N, C-alpha and C positions, 0 to 999 in steps of 0.2 A: 504493500500500500504506500509506503514511504517512497519507493522508487517511482511509483506512478505519479505521485504528487510532484516530485522533482522533474519528471519528464513533462508534465503539464506546464510547469513554470518555464521550462526551456522553450516550449512551443509558444508561449505568450510573449517571450522576448524576441523571437525570430523576426516578426514583422518590424520591430524597431531597428534591428540590425540592417534590414534591407533598406528602410527609409533613411538611415543614417548616411548612406552613400548616394542619396538622391538630392538633386538640386531643386528646391521647392520655389524657385523664383517665379514661376508661372502663377502660383497660389499666393505669393507675397511680393507683388510687383511694386515699382516705385513711380510709375506713370499712370495718369488718370485713365487713359484708354485701356491699358493693360488691366487696370483695376476693374473697370466695367466688364471687360471680357472675363476676368476671374469670377465676378459676381454672376455672370451668365452661366458659367460652368457650375457654380454652386447651386443656383436656382434650378437648373435643369436636372442636376443629380438628385436634389431633394425631391422634386416632383416625381421623378422616376422611382425613387426609393419608396414613395407612398404606395406603390403597387408591389414592388419587388419584396419588401420586408414582410407585409402581410401574407403574400403568397408563400414565401419560404416558411414563415411561422405556421401557417395553416397546413402546409404539406407535412411538416414534422408532427404537428398536433394530430392530424387525421391518421397518420401512420401509427402513432402511439395509441390514440383513442380507440381505433377500430382494429387493433391487432387481434390475432386469432385467440390469444389467451384471455382477452377481456370479454368475458361472457355477459357483463353487465351493459355493454354497449348495445344501442338499439339496432336491430337487424330488420331492414326493410327492403327485401329484394325486389318488390314490385314498385318501389318509388321511382318516378320518372320526371317530375316537374315541380317547380316552386316559383311562382311569379315574383315573390319577394326576393328570392335568391337571384333570379334572372335580372331584376332591376339593379341590384347591387353589382353584379358581375359586369354589366354593360355600362351603367352610368358612371361608375368610378373611373375606368380607363378613358371614357369619352370626355369627362371633365378635365382629366389630366392632359389629354391630347389638345383640347381647346386651349388650356392654359399655356402649354408649350408652344402652340401655334401663335398665340398672341405675343408671348415673350420673344419668339423668333422674329416675328414681323416687325415689332418695335425696335429690337436691337439691330436687325439687319439695316434699317435706315439710319438709326442713331449712330451706329458704329461704322458706317460706310467710310473707308479710308480716304475717299475723295472729298468727303464733307468737311469743310472748315470747322475748327473747334468752336464751341459756344461756351466753354467753361474751362477753368484751370483745374478744378477738382469739384467734388460734390458740394462744397460750401462756398466756392468763390467763382464768380463770373470773370470773363476776360475784360480788363479795363478797356475803355473805348479807344484810348490812344496807343494801345499795344501794337507794335509792329512785329510780325512773325519773322523768325530766322529761316532763310531759304538755304537748303542744302541739296546739292545735285549729286546723286549717287550713281556710280558706274561699277558694275560687276565685271571684273577682268578675270583672266585665267592665270593664277588663282589668288587674287587679292582684291581689295576694295579701294576704289578711288573716290574721294569726296571733294567736291567743289563748294566753296563759299563765295558765290558770285558777288554778293554785296560787299564782302570784305577783301576780295581779290586774292584769296589764298586757296590752296588745295593740300590735301594730305592723303597718304596711303596707309591703310590699316589702323587709323586712329580717327575718332570722331569726338567732338565735344559740343556742348550746348549749355546755355544758362538754365538754371532751375526756374520753373514757372514762366517760361517763355514758349509760346507756341512754335512748333517746328514744322515747316512745310518741306517734305521730302519729294524730290523728283527723281525717279528711279529708272535706269535703263541698263543694258548690258552690251558688251562689245562683241561677243561671239555667241555662246550658247545660253539657253535659258537658265536662270539662277533664282535665288530667293533671298531677300534681305530680311533679317530677323534679329531683333533685340528683345528678348522675352520680358525684360523689366519695363520696357517702354510701350510696346504694342505688338500686335500679331504680325506674322510674316506676310510680306508682299513680294510678288514675283517680279523679277527683273528680266526683261526680254529684249533682244537686239531689234533695233528699228522701231521700238515702241517705248512709250513713257507711261509708267504707272505712278501713282501718287499715294502719299501717306501723310496725314496730319496727326501730330502727337505732341505730348508735353511730358517732361520729366519733373517730378515734384520733390524729389529728395536728392541731395548731393551724394555722390558715390561713383565708383568705377564698376561698369557693367559689361557683360559679355555680349558681343555681337558675332554672328556667324552666318554662313550659308545654310539654308534649310532644304536645299534641293541639289541632289547629286549632279555634278557637272564635270566629272573627269577624275584623273588620278590625284590631283592636288586638292580635291574638294575638302578633305578632312582638316587641312591646315588653313582653310579660307576663313580666318577669324580676325576679329579686331576688338579694340577696347573703346567703349563709349563712356565719356566722362561727363557726369552731371555736376556743374560748377556754379557757384554764385557769380554775380556779374563781375566782381573784381577778379575772381579766379579765371573766368572766361577771357576777360581782357588781357590778363597776363599770358594765357595760353596762346591767344592770337599774336601777341607781341613776340612770343617765343618762336612761333612758326615763321613770322616775317624776318626774324633775326637769323634763324638757323637755316631757313629754306633756300632753295634754288629756284630757277625759272622753269615752268612747265609749258614748253611750246610744242608745236607739232612733232618735231624730231624727238624730243624727250618723251612725248607720249607714245610714239610708235615703238620706242625701245622698251618702255614700261609695259606696253600691251602684249609683248611676247610672252608666251606661257612660262611661268616660273612658280616655284613653291616656296613657302616659308619666307615670304618677303618681309623685311624689317619695316618698321615705321619710317615714313619719309615725309618731309615737309617741303612745300613749295611756296615761296614768298610771293609768287605771282604766277598767273596762268592766263593763256590766251582767252580773251573774252568770248570768242565763238567756238572754243574747243568742245565744250559739252554738246552744243547743238550739232557740231560736225560728227561727234561720236553717235549721237542719237539718230542722225540721218545717214549714218554709215558711210561717211565720206571723209574721215580723218586721213585716210591713205591718199597720197597724191594720185591724181588721175581718175578718181572715182566720182561719179555723179551723185549728188545728194538726193536722198529719197524725196524730200519735199520739192525739189526741182522737177523730178520725174512726175510727181503727182500733179504739179502745176501744168506740165505739158499735157498729161492725160486729161486734166480738167478742161483745157483749152481745145480738146478734140484730137490730140496726138500730133506727132511731128511728121507723119507720112513716111515715105521711103527714105527721106533724108535722115531719119532718126535711127537707121540701122547701125550707125557707128556708135550709138549709145549702148549697144549690147555689152561690150567689154567693160564699159564704165560702171555697169550695174551688177557685175559679178563680184560678190563679196565673200562667199563661203570659203574660197580657196585662195584668199588674198596673200597668205604667207608662204604658199607652196613654192612660188618662184624664188623665194629667198632661202629655201631649204629649211624653213622653220616649221616643224610639225609638232603638234601637241602630243605628249606621250600616249594619250588615250586614243588618238585618231588612227583609224585603219582604213581599209578599203570601204567604199570605192572612191571617196573624195580625194584621198592622198596617194592611193596606189600602194600604200604600205601593207604588208601581209598581216593577217590576224595573228594574235599571240598564241591562240590555242589551235590545235590541229582540228580540221573539220571532221565531224562524225561520219563514220562509214555507213553507207546505206545497206539495209538488210533486205531490200526488195529487189536487188539485182540491178537497180538503176544507179547511174553515176552522173552527178552534175559537175560540170567543169567550172573552173574559176574564170574571172575576166581574162579575155584573150581568146576564148573559144569562138568558133564560127557559129553564128546564130542568125536566122532570118525570121522576121515576123511580118506577115502581110506585105512583103516587098520592101520593108525598111530594115536597115541594119541596126542592131542593138548597140548601145554604147559599150566600148571596150572590145569590139570585134577586131579581127585581123585585117580588115579592109583598109585600115589607115585613116578612116574618117574620124575627125574630131567630134566629140559630142555636141559642141556648140554649132557645128555645121549642119546638124540634122534638122535644125529649125530654119535653115536658110534656103530650103529647096524651092520656096516660092519666089 
């Protein structure tokens, strides 16, 4: 009996041991948006537990109450219906679903990341003369680039903002889809090349917080982390002064070197940055000779450029922009780069064998990309 009691005590301590290694920042955030998202998780969990807990309890109770050895329990093999029981069974889940639907509808609009903030926290509204801090975020392979356009500075893998100041994030990516996430500040927002997503948030407590990529994007993904500093106004001004004092200049040439795939990049400061560099990254024309996407969209809006615009084709090819320089991301393989896959292809068991690029293949009179006829894939669209 004593051994059984000791064993039960050990079992009761095990959950605490598991939780000790967990980071509970999502449930104890420091920003108002993250706090509202935390409250939404709590409310949803409590509403669902209103059904789950009684069901679990009644399941155990019925198993104990109507066990074979309990001859005092009522035996009613012909029982088949109870209006009162049916009302309870259906009305309780329906009420909870309605409540969850109402909470979801309200919070979906209230916590829309594109919606400007209307408060600093639950007790304070935003003062009328408050000007938000604008931060432009670029997800690179595999590091984060932050522009402060109003301050004229930029940083790599380090972000800072004053406490109780609204922050307007503009987020994009240079190559593959990624995800910008600071759990203490707000929920994750996707970063996509050629597109701009937005996030409005505010940090309410001073501290150093973890930021990272929440979307797998290649071999350097696990090291794609940065520090977010919540500072008072004096501390933020000192941080800006430090960046301007220690930083270098971020122009197009410096950016193209920074853009190349790399891992475990240290924190870097840039005392100045080209004013139009972020827009060039967003429109995928930071590389010389590339046409900006907004320029192409303007041409399309005006009805197109006709046959004379055929020369724009090469200016709009972005995905393989580093191949000519011999720069290939470690995770990139065929067909974009021509690099062989790391793993051996699986053998077919049905007697069929599929060849790799370079095989002869015809499909409805058109050659497939990578065939031996010497045709470049880009030429396949020039037959007209």
